[in-house]
C-alpha positions as CSV (number, residue, x, y, z in Angstrom):
1,X,-34.1,29.6,-141.2
2,X,-30.4,28.8,-141.1
3,X,-28.5,27.7,-144.2
4,X,-25.8,25.2,-144.1
5,X,-22.9,24.4,-146.5
6,X,-21.0,21.3,-147.3
7,X,-17.6,21.4,-149.1
8,X,-17.0,23.7,-152.0
9,X,-19.9,25.7,-153.4
10,X,-18.6,25.3,-156.9
11,X,-19.1,21.4,-156.6
12,X,-22.7,21.7,-155.4
13,X,-25.3,20.7,-157.9
14,X,-28.4,22.9,-158.7
15,X,-30.6,20.4,-156.8
16,X,-28.5,21.0,-153.6
17,X,-28.9,24.6,-153.8
18,X,-32.7,24.2,-154.0
19,X,-32.8,22.0,-151.0
20,X,-30.5,23.9,-148.4
21,X,-33.4,24.2,-146.0
22,X,-33.4,20.4,-145.6
23,X,-29.8,20.2,-144.3
24,X,-29.2,19.2,-140.6
25,X,-28.2,21.7,-137.9
26,X,-24.8,22.2,-136.7
27,X,-23.6,20.4,-133.6
28,X,-23.6,22.8,-130.5
29,X,-20.3,24.3,-129.3
30,X,-18.6,22.0,-126.7
31,X,-18.3,23.5,-123.3
32,X,-14.9,21.8,-122.8
33,X,-13.4,23.8,-125.7
34,X,-13.7,27.0,-123.6
35,X,-12.1,25.3,-120.5
36,X,-8.7,24.8,-122.1
37,X,-5.8,26.3,-120.1
38,X,-4.3,28.0,-123.2
39,X,-7.7,29.1,-124.7
40,X,-7.4,31.8,-127.4
41,X,-10.6,33.2,-128.9
42,X,-8.9,34.0,-132.3
43,X,-7.5,30.4,-132.5
44,X,-10.7,28.8,-131.5
45,X,-12.6,30.8,-134.1
46,X,-10.2,29.8,-136.8
47,X,-11.0,26.1,-136.0
48,X,-14.7,26.8,-137.0
49,X,-13.9,27.6,-140.6
50,X,-15.4,24.3,-141.8
51,X,-18.5,24.5,-139.6
52,X,-21.7,24.3,-141.5
53,X,-23.3,27.3,-140.1
54,X,-24.0,31.0,-141.0
55,X,-21.9,33.7,-139.3
56,X,-25.1,35.1,-137.8
57,X,-26.1,31.8,-136.3
58,X,-22.6,31.4,-134.9
59,X,-22.7,34.9,-133.2
60,X,-26.1,34.0,-131.7
61,X,-24.8,30.9,-130.3
62,X,-21.8,32.5,-128.8
63,X,-23.9,35.2,-127.2
64,X,-26.1,32.5,-125.6
65,X,-23.1,30.8,-124.3
66,X,-21.8,34.1,-122.8
67,X,-25.2,34.7,-121.2
68,X,-25.3,31.2,-119.8
69,X,-21.8,31.5,-118.3
70,X,-22.7,34.9,-116.7
71,X,-25.8,33.2,-115.1
72,X,-23.8,30.4,-113.8
73,X,-21.3,32.8,-112.3
74,X,-24.1,34.7,-110.5
75,X,-25.7,31.5,-109.2
76,X,-22.3,30.5,-107.9
77,X,-21.9,33.8,-106.1
78,X,-25.4,33.6,-104.7
79,X,-25.0,30.0,-103.5
80,X,-21.8,30.8,-101.7
81,X,-22.8,34.3,-100.4
82,X,-22.5,33.2,-96.8
83,X,-19.1,31.9,-97.3
84,X,-18.0,35.2,-98.8
85,X,-19.4,37.0,-95.8
86,X,-17.5,34.7,-93.4
87,X,-14.3,35.3,-95.4
88,X,-14.7,39.0,-94.9
89,X,-15.3,38.5,-91.2
90,X,-12.2,36.2,-90.9
91,X,-10.1,39.0,-92.3
92,X,-11.4,41.5,-89.7
93,X,-8.4,43.1,-87.8
94,X,-5.9,42.5,-90.6
95,X,-5.1,46.2,-90.6
96,X,-2.7,45.7,-87.7
97,X,-0.9,43.1,-89.6
98,X,-0.7,45.2,-92.7
99,X,0.6,48.1,-90.6
100,X,3.3,45.9,-88.9
101,X,4.4,44.8,-92.5
102,X,4.4,48.4,-93.6
103,X,6.6,49.5,-90.6
104,X,8.9,46.6,-91.2
105,X,9.3,47.5,-94.8
106,X,10.0,51.1,-93.9
107,X,12.7,50.0,-91.4
108,X,14.2,47.7,-94.1
109,X,14.2,50.5,-96.6
110,X,15.9,52.7,-94.1
111,X,18.7,50.2,-93.4
112,X,19.2,49.7,-97.2
113,X,19.6,53.4,-97.6
114,X,22.1,53.5,-94.8
115,X,24.1,50.6,-96.3
116,X,23.9,52.4,-99.7
117,X,25.4,55.6,-98.2
118,X,28.1,53.6,-96.5
119,X,29.0,51.9,-99.8
120,X,29.1,55.2,-101.7
121,X,31.3,56.6,-99.0
122,X,33.7,53.6,-99.4
123,X,33.6,54.0,-103.0
124,X,34.7,57.6,-102.8
125,X,37.5,56.6,-100.4
126,X,38.7,53.9,-102.6
127,X,38.7,56.2,-105.5
128,X,40.8,58.7,-103.6
129,X,43.2,56.1,-102.4
130,X,43.7,54.7,-106.0
131,X,44.4,58.4,-107.2
132,X,46.9,58.8,-104.4
133,X,48.5,55.5,-105.4
134,X,48.7,56.8,-109.0
135,X,50.2,60.1,-107.9
136,X,52.7,58.3,-105.7
137,X,53.8,56.1,-108.5
138,X,54.1,59.0,-110.7
139,X,56.2,60.9,-108.2
140,X,58.4,57.8,-107.7
141,X,59.0,57.5,-111.4
142,X,59.9,61.2,-111.7
143,X,62.3,60.7,-108.7
144,X,64.0,57.9,-110.5
145,X,64.4,59.9,-113.7
146,X,65.9,62.8,-111.6
147,X,68.3,60.4,-109.9
148,X,69.3,58.9,-113.3
149,X,69.6,62.5,-114.8
150,X,71.9,63.7,-112.1
151,X,74.0,60.5,-112.1
152,X,74.5,60.8,-115.9
153,X,75.3,64.5,-115.6
154,X,77.8,64.0,-113.0
155,X,79.4,61.1,-115.1
156,X,79.7,63.2,-118.1
157,X,81.1,66.1,-116.1
158,X,83.8,63.7,-114.8
159,X,84.5,62.5,-118.2
160,X,84.9,66.1,-119.6
161,X,87.2,67.1,-116.7
162,X,89.4,64.1,-117.7
163,X,89.5,65.2,-121.3
164,X,90.1,68.8,-120.3
165,X,92.9,67.8,-118.0
166,X,94.8,66.6,-121.0
167,X,96.2,63.6,-119.0
168,X,96.7,60.1,-120.4
169,X,95.8,58.5,-117.1
170,X,93.8,59.6,-114.0
171,X,94.8,58.3,-110.6
172,X,91.7,57.4,-108.4
173,X,92.8,56.1,-105.0
174,X,96.2,55.1,-106.2
175,X,94.9,52.9,-109.1
176,X,94.6,53.4,-112.9
177,X,91.0,53.3,-114.2
178,X,90.4,50.4,-116.7
179,X,88.3,52.6,-119.0
180,X,91.3,55.1,-119.2
181,X,93.6,52.2,-120.2
182,X,91.2,51.3,-123.0
183,X,90.9,54.9,-124.2
184,X,94.7,55.1,-124.2
185,X,94.9,52.2,-126.5
186,X,92.4,53.9,-128.8
187,X,94.4,57.0,-128.8
188,X,97.6,55.0,-129.8
189,X,95.7,53.4,-132.7
190,X,94.6,56.9,-133.8
191,X,98.2,58.2,-133.8
192,X,99.4,61.2,-132.0
193,X,96.1,63.1,-131.7
194,X,95.5,64.4,-128.2
195,X,91.7,63.8,-128.3
196,X,90.1,60.4,-128.7
197,X,87.3,59.9,-131.2
198,X,85.9,57.1,-129.0
199,X,85.8,59.4,-126.0
200,X,84.2,62.2,-128.0
201,X,81.5,59.9,-129.4
202,X,80.7,58.4,-126.0
203,X,80.5,61.8,-124.4
204,X,78.1,63.1,-127.1
205,X,75.9,60.0,-126.7
206,X,75.8,60.6,-123.0
207,X,75.0,64.2,-123.7
208,X,72.0,63.3,-125.9
209,X,70.7,60.8,-123.3
210,X,70.8,63.6,-120.7
211,X,68.9,66.0,-123.1
212,X,66.2,63.2,-123.6
213,X,65.7,62.9,-119.9
214,X,65.6,66.7,-119.6
215,X,62.8,66.9,-122.1
216,X,60.6,64.5,-120.0
217,X,61.3,66.5,-116.8
218,X,61.3,69.9,-118.4
219,X,58.8,71.4,-115.9
220,X,60.6,70.2,-112.8
221,X,62.4,73.0,-110.8
222,X,65.5,70.7,-110.4
223,X,66.0,70.5,-114.0
224,X,65.6,74.2,-114.5
225,X,68.3,74.8,-111.8
226,X,70.7,72.5,-113.8
227,X,70.7,74.8,-116.9
228,X,74.2,76.3,-116.1
229,X,75.7,72.8,-115.8
230,X,74.2,71.7,-119.1
231,X,75.5,74.9,-120.7
232,X,79.0,74.2,-119.3
233,X,78.8,70.7,-120.6
234,X,77.8,71.7,-124.1
235,X,80.5,74.4,-124.3
236,X,83.2,71.9,-123.2
237,X,82.0,69.3,-125.7
238,X,82.1,71.8,-128.5
239,X,85.5,72.9,-127.4
240,X,86.8,69.3,-127.4
241,X,85.3,68.7,-130.8
242,X,86.8,72.0,-132.1
243,X,90.3,70.9,-130.8
244,X,89.9,67.6,-132.3
245,X,88.8,69.0,-135.7
246,X,91.7,71.5,-135.6
247,X,94.2,68.6,-134.9
248,X,92.8,66.5,-137.8
249,X,92.9,69.7,-140.1
250,X,96.5,70.3,-139.3
251,X,97.4,66.7,-140.1
252,X,96.6,67.3,-143.7
253,X,95.6,64.4,-145.9
254,X,96.2,61.9,-143.2
255,X,93.6,63.4,-141.1
256,X,90.9,63.6,-143.7
257,X,89.2,60.5,-142.4
258,X,89.3,61.8,-138.9
259,X,87.7,65.0,-140.0
260,X,84.7,63.1,-141.3
261,X,84.3,61.2,-138.1
262,X,84.4,64.5,-136.1
263,X,81.9,66.1,-138.5
264,X,79.6,63.1,-137.8
265,X,79.9,63.6,-134.1
266,X,79.0,67.3,-134.6
267,X,75.8,66.2,-136.5
268,X,75.0,63.7,-133.8
269,X,75.2,66.4,-131.2
270,X,72.9,68.6,-133.6
271,X,75.7,71.2,-133.8
272,X,76.6,71.1,-137.5
273,X,76.5,74.8,-137.7
274,X,79.3,75.0,-135.0
275,X,81.4,72.6,-137.1
276,X,81.0,74.7,-140.2
277,X,82.0,77.8,-138.1
278,X,85.1,76.0,-136.8
279,X,86.2,75.0,-140.3
280,X,85.7,78.5,-141.6
281,X,87.8,79.9,-138.8
282,X,90.5,77.3,-139.5
283,X,90.7,78.4,-143.1
284,X,90.8,82.1,-142.2
285,X,93.8,81.4,-139.9
286,X,95.7,79.6,-142.6
């Protein structure tokens, strides 16, 4: 005999416990509950927690429900057996259609593979063109630096020739250079010295710029070939600075300020050791 429970067992009286067999049966499970689109067994069982029925009786009822559904499914198949046979006969000859679809898919796959190969080839070509573009830009940049390097070197060589010529003005095409006129004014301000501090400073700055360009192009064969020219420029600059230092030294106290300026130019040229050597030779000669 099944036993049924109402409410909390702690609130039941002793008389109710003695008369459990007299309680009514639980209502049967509703068929519509199993037909819900989002039916979930665990969720459905959780809704039966308040059902007045033992667990064994619930299991028995669910098994009966499962057997009933299996029987209904079997009856449905038997009653529509002829329709199932007709459906099979209507599908006769579908192998050709399937084969046509399979062949079409194989052809489509072949076309996709061909397009993929073309895309990969284009990708390689684009990558090569981009690399060539980068290489070309790099070569153009190197060419610009080389042109700038050569132009600055020629300009400095020209300036050093002007200095070494020892002339106050240089005639170019029958005219006097404006920069030479400015330098003459500087020399007048500096007194009777033959070498202008302004020219020396400007030439050293240009020399440092050339050396900076040379470092960025150190591996280029053209830069290597200019080594004799750079050596000549350096020696000429040091000679001009040495001459200017000697003139300032000979001026005595009046040339002390000029000596400091020339020493600063030596330092800017990173040739302080040469300046010390010149000063020592001047002391020895005195």
